[in-house]
Residue, then its C-alpha position, 0 to 999 in steps of 0.5 A: m253394894t251387891r253386884v248383879l250381872i243381867l245376861n241375855g242370850p240370842n235374839l234378845g237384842r232384837l226386842g221391840s221388833r222381834e215377835p212383839d206378840v210374844y216378847g212385847s213392843a219394848s226394846f232392849a234399850d228399854l230393858v237396860d233403862a228399867a233394870a238400872r232403875w230397878g237395881a237402884d231401887a233395890g240397892l243393887e249395882v246392875e250391869v245388863r249385857q246381851t250376846d248372840s254368842e254362846s262362848e261369850l255368854v259362857g265367858w261372862l258366867h266365868g267372869a261373874v264367878d271370878a268377880r263374885s257377881h250374882v246373875v240373872l240369866n236369860p239364856a234364850a234359845f240356849t236354854h234348851y240345849s247348851y250344856a256348855l252354858r249349863d256347866a258355866a251356870a253351875q259354876v256360879t251356884s257352886a261358888g255360892l252366888v245366886l243365879v236366877e233363870v228368867h224368860l220374858s214368855n212362859p216356855y211351857a205355854r209355847e212349843e214342846f221343844r221349849h218345855t225343857s231347860v238345861i239351865g233350870a236344874v243348876a239355877t237358884g230359881t227360875v222366873a218365867g212369863f211375866g215380860f220385863d217383870s221377870y227381870r224385876l222379880g229375878l233382881d228381887a230374888v237375888r236381893t232377898a237371897v243375899r240379905 
């Protein structure tokens, strides 16, 4: 079975209570449940993780390479400036694995500083602006790419 890590960066553990007008009212636990369901429906083995730590996220990307796991990544605020995360993400795609960058909101419809992604250039693709469905679409992109 194809393994996919869904990795989430800072503040995403606060889903449901953090800016619900931007990120929705569903919780992180709701995302974990939905991702498990979408993964099962797509024949994917899915594991969802969240951290506020840049170094932990980098380590998880290294682990994805070592374990040959594809990645759906919501880098959150790290999207805009973390070259360490960008370099780790590049290792995923350089290893021939799929890495889909996802965002709940559309960064281009928000503050100007959110318009830049240092991750996008090394990702297989990006899905943004569809709320939780961004993750579902990201998983579908992985499934389609590994056929």
